[in-house]
N, C-alpha and C positions, 0 to 999 in steps of 0.2 A: 232157102232159111230166110226167114224175115230178120228186119234189123233189129227187132226188139229180142228175137231167139237167139240170133249171132252176138248181141250183147250180152246177154245173160250167160252163153256159152264161154263167151270170153273172161267174163268177170269171175266165173267158175274155175277155168282154167288157170288164169292168172293169179286170183286167191290161193289156189293149190299150190303154185311154183313159188308162191311168196310166203306160203306157210301162215294163210290169213284165213281165219274161219269165215267164210260168206255171211254168217248170222250178225256178223259186225259190220258190215260192209252195206249202208244206206245209199243204194244208186241213186236213187230219186232225189235224193238231198244233193249229192254231188253233181248230178246233172242240173239242178236247179243253181247251186253255187256257180257252174261252169257258163250256164246262160247269161246269169246277171253279169257274170264280168264280161263275158264277150258283147254282151250288148251294151253295156254302160262304157266299156273302154274300146279295146280292139279285140277281134277275135284271139290273139294269140296269148291274151290275159287270161284265157279260160285254164289251159293246163298248168301254168304257173300257179294262179290261183287254188286250183285243187290240189297241187305238192304242196303249197305253203298250207291247206288248209289240214291235209293228212298230217303234216309234219305237226302242226299245233295239237290235234288230237292224239298222235303219238305221245307228245309230251305232257298230255294230262287233262288239255282243255276238252270239254264236252263238244261235240259235232253240233248240236244244239246252239251253244253258245257262240261257237266259231261262225257259223252261218248267220246266225244274227248280225253279228260284227261285219262279215263281208256283205251282206245286204244293206246294213245301213252306211258302210263305206262306200260303196257302189252307188246307193242314191245320192249322196253328198256329192260325190265325185261328178255326178250328171248335174246338179244344180251349181256346183262351184266353177268347174272345169268345162264349160259347154263347147262343144266342137271337138 
């Protein structure tokens, strides 16, 4: 099973287990957010960031707005906190 197929199967299974409609899960956006966090800070920032993004979306923020905020913060973080 390829990584992509395995990821898709995992998302389907996990979403089903959690009662989430997979049509509402933007996997690519979440992977982009995780990548930005991992590359701008440290790798462990990725899961924490995606959790906080999900929490913000669950409270009513749009994924697009939250993604933009994360991307901007990560950009500033790199500029202001080198190393």
